[in-house]
Every structure is written in structure tokens, then in C-alpha cells.
N, C-alpha and C positions, 0 to 999 in steps of 0.2 A: 504494500500500500504506500503510495507516494502522493503527496500534495505539494503544489508549487504556487507561490504568490510573489508578486513583485510590487513594491511600493515605490513611487517616485514623488518627491516633494521638492518644490522650488523654494527660493529664499523669501517668497511671499506667503509661505505655508500653504500653497495650493497643492493638493495631493491627488494622485491617481492610483488606482489599484487594478492590477491585472492578475488573472489566475488561469490555470488550466481547467477546462471544463471537467468536473468530476465524473460526468457520464462518458467522457471520451478520454480515459486515462492513457490509452495508447498514443494519443496526440500530445505533442510537446508545445502546441501552439497556445500562446497566451491570449486571452480575450479580456477586454475592458470589463470591469465589474461595475454595473450600474447601481446595484443595490446590495446592501450587506447580506440580504437573504439569498443572493446568488452564490454565496460561499458556503462550504460545509463548515461544521464546527471546527475542524482542523484548520481550514482556511481562515476562519475568524481569528483563531489563535495566532496564526502566522501574521495576519494583517495587524493585529494588536501589537505584536513584537516589532514589526517593521515600521509602523507609524510612530510608535513610542521612540524608537531609535532615531528616526528622521527628525522628529520634533526636538529631541534633546540636542542633536547635533546642530540644527539651525538656531535654536535658542542660544546655545553656547557661542556659536559663530557670530551672531548679531551682537551679543553682549561683550565680546572680546575683539571686535573689529576684524574678524576673519572673513575673507572674501569667498564664502561658500555659496555657490550658485544653485547646485542641485545635489540631492542625496537620492541614490537608488539603493534599495535594500532588496536583495534577491534571497528568498527563503524557500526551503524545501523540508517537508516533514517526511520521515520514513519510519516505518516499523520494521525492525530487523529481527528476523527469526534465527534461532540457533541452527536450524536445519531447514532444508526444503520440505515443503509439505503440500498435500492436496487439500487438507481440511484445516487451514491455518486458524480458523475461529476456535478450534478445540484445543489449541496449544495454550498452556497457561503461562509460559515464560517467553518473553520477547523483550527486546530493548527498543526504545524509541529515541529518536534524535532529530534535532533541527539543525540543518546546515544554513548558515547565514553568510552572505557576501555583501559588504557595504561598498558602494562605488561613490566616490566623492568627485564633484565637478566644480571647478573654480580656479582662481589664481592662488594656488596653495604652494607655499614653500615646504621644505622638509620638516621644519619645526612645527608649522601649523598642522601639517598632515599627521605628525606624531601626536600632537595634543588631541586632535579630533579622533584618532585611533583609540586613545585612552578614554575619551569622553563617551564614545559609542556604547560602551557597556555600563554606563551609569543609568541607563533607562530602567525604570522600576519593573517593567515586565520582564526584561532580561534577567535582572537580579532574582526575581521570583522564580522564574523557570530554571535558572542555573542552580539555585540553592535548594529547590524543591519547596513544596508547601503542603502542610497537612490540611485536609479538608474534613471538617466535621459536618456530617450530613444527617438530617432528620427527615423522615417521611411522615407526614400527617394527613389526616383526611378532614374534609369539611364536615362538621357535625350537623349541618342543617338538614 
């Protein structure tokens, strides 16, 4: 299972989202996402990470006089199984990973590029995913 999302944001904080159609997983063609409901839950997670990363980078750049024109965040979610399988849904153990590539456009020197590289992972969504998060879930019914 693979999910791909690309986030592009310019220095005016205008953002676009592109994703591979989840119904056409054999296709690598990215399509513009018109509405958040066009994404799968995994795509929404990737879009959250990508947009948070872009916002953090542009906010830092504007506050520190860095000429950052555009940020493109390419994200891919994969579920990695320990073995090949025909009925992967029945396997209890698998690893999940997100691959992220951040492409910076602008008049950036090596010092500015280095600072932005360090800032990219200050996004709260990145920190949450990287460190893991416990979820306390309760199921209730409507008593009416």
C-alpha cells in the first residue's frame, strides 16, 4: 500500500495539493486535489505533515529575511511487510513509514539552506509523528 501527496506553497502562503488517485494506484500521475474529501485518511495525514512543514519554513523565512520563494514537500506513505503475502490484511506485524522530500526554491545561500534544513523538522506534526503519540480512545453510544 502506497500513498503519495505533494504540497506546494509560495511565499504568499498560497498552497496547492496534488495526490495520486487512490483508485488508480498503478498510476504515478499526480492530480490536483480540489477538496480535502478527495484524499484518503492517509493522504490527509501526509497533507497535514506537508502543509505544516511548508508553513513553518515560510514563516521562518519571512521573519528572518530569507528569500524563500516556494516550498514543495513530496510525501509518500508505505506499509512495509516483513514478507510477501497474498492476504496482507491478516498479517499482524508490519512497519509503516513516511518518506519526505522538501524542495526549496529561492535565492538561498548555503547558510540559509542549512538553517531552513534544520527548521523543516520543527513542525509540530513532524514532531508528533516522529516521536509517536498515545491515543486514548473511548467508544460511547447515544443514550437517546
